[in-house]
C-alpha positions in Angstrom: 209.0 93.1 87.7 206.3 95.4 89.1 205.7 98.9 87.7 206.8 100.4 91.0 210.1 98.5 91.0 210.7 99.5 87.3 210.0 103.1 88.1 212.4 103.0 91.1 215.1 101.3 88.9 214.6 104.0 86.2 215.2 106.7 88.8 218.4 105.1 90.0 219.6 104.4 86.4 218.9 108.0 85.5 221.2 109.2 88.3 223.9 106.8 87.1 223.4 107.9 83.5 223.8 111.6 84.4 227.0 110.8 86.4 228.6 109.3 83.3 227.4 111.9 80.8 230.9 113.2 80.0 232.0 110.1 78.2 231.3 109.1 74.5 227.8 107.6 73.8 229.0 104.0 73.3 231.2 104.0 76.4 228.3 105.4 78.5 226.0 102.7 77.1 228.4 99.9 77.9 229.0 101.2 81.4 225.3 101.4 81.9 224.8 97.8 80.7 227.6 96.6 83.0 226.0 98.6 86.0 222.7 96.9 85.4 224.2 93.4 84.8 226.1 93.7 88.0 222.8 94.2 89.8 221.4 91.1 88.2 218.9 92.4 85.7 218.1 90.5 82.6 218.5 91.7 79.0 214.8 92.5 78.7 215.0 95.0 81.6 218.4 96.3 80.4 217.1 97.0 76.9 214.0 98.7 78.3 215.9 100.9 80.6 218.5 101.9 77.9 215.7 102.9 75.5 214.0 105.0 78.2 217.3 106.7 79.1 218.3 107.4 75.5 214.9 108.9 74.8 214.8 111.0 78.0 218.4 112.3 77.7 219.3 112.6 74.0 223.0 113.4 73.2 
């Protein structure tokens, strides 16, 4: 996956992460995983995105 594609995905994932910020941490994480899986991303990408989101938006 190119750097540009990954940056674009991170922007879209950030928007989704902020939309679901009113739920408990584990629920938010599982919804985010489902959202990314539905779009066909593998576990490597999902793990990377989750780590980025959790570091950018601490609870």
